[in-house]
C-alpha positions in Angstrom: -5.8 -7.9 42.4 -9.4 -9.7 40.6 -10.1 -6.5 39.6 -6.3 -6.1 37.6 -6.9 -9.1 35.8 -10.3 -8.3 34.7 -9.2 -4.4 33.4 -6.5 -6.9 31.4 -9.0 -8.9 30.1 -10.6 -6.2 29.1 -8.4 -3.6 27.8 -5.8 -5.8 26.2 -7.7 -6.9 23.4 -9.1 -3.3 23.0 -5.9 -1.8 22.6 -4.6 -4.6 20.5 -7.7 -4.2 17.8 -7.3 -0.7 17.9 -3.5 -1.1 16.9 -4.5 -3.6 14.4 -7.1 -1.7 12.6 -4.6 1.9 12.7 -1.8 -0.7 10.7 -4.6 -1.7 8.4 -5.9 2.2 7.9 -2.9 3.3 6.9 -1.7 0.1 4.6 -5.2 0.5 3.0 -4.6 4.6 2.7 -0.8 4.9 2.3 0.6 8.7 1.4 0.1 8.2 -2.7 -2.7 5.8 -3.2 -5.4 8.6 -2.2 -7.7 10.0 -4.2 -6.8 13.2 -6.3 -4.7 12.1 -8.8 -6.6 12.9 -11.1 -4.8 15.9 -13.0 -1.4 14.4 -12.0 0.7 13.3 -15.5 2.4 10.2 -13.0 0.0 8.4 -11.2 0.3 4.8 -9.1 -2.3 2.7 -10.3 -1.3 -0.3 -8.1 1.5 -1.9 -5.7 1.8 -5.1 -4.7 4.9 -6.1 -1.4 7.1 -8.3 -3.1 9.1 -10.3 0.3 10.3 -7.5 2.9 11.6 -4.7 1.1 10.4 -4.8 -2.4 7.2 -3.9 -4.1 6.0 -4.4 -7.9 4.2 -1.1 -8.9 2.0 -0.3 -12.2 2.7 3.1 -13.0 0.8 5.9 -15.3 2.9 7.7 -17.2 2.0 10.3 -20.6 -0.7 7.4 -21.1 1.8 4.3 -21.3 1.6 1.6 -18.0 5.0 1.2 -16.8 5.4 -2.4 -14.2 8.7 -1.6 -11.8 10.6 -3.2 -9.6 11.0 -1.1 -6.4 13.5 -2.0 -3.5 15.5 0.3 -1.4 17.9 0.6 -3.1 16.7 0.8 -7.0 13.7 0.7 -9.3 14.0 -1.0 -12.4 11.6 -1.2 -15.8 10.1 -4.6 -16.1 7.9 -4.3 -18.8 5.6 -1.5 -20.0 2.2 -2.0 -21.4 -0.1 -0.2 -23.7 -3.5 1.0 -22.3 -5.3 0.9 -25.7 -4.7 -2.8 -26.3 -7.7 -5.2 -25.8 -8.2 -7.6 -23.5 
């Protein structure tokens, strides 16, 4: 019985850490956010989670940056920026 608790105390944090690490890596390197978008006409520059089901996303299309609101049911254009304007 003693060895059961020893294994539990060792393996439980190890499995939890591996699960946390896998979720962190998946979020960091989501599909669509990987390197290799240089030759595409549409590029996802950044995505920011907003609440449970929504995201704000900045995409570049034909040289223009577009801010989008993305939810489960719809995608809306919020703003359009000029990438050549000085900051």
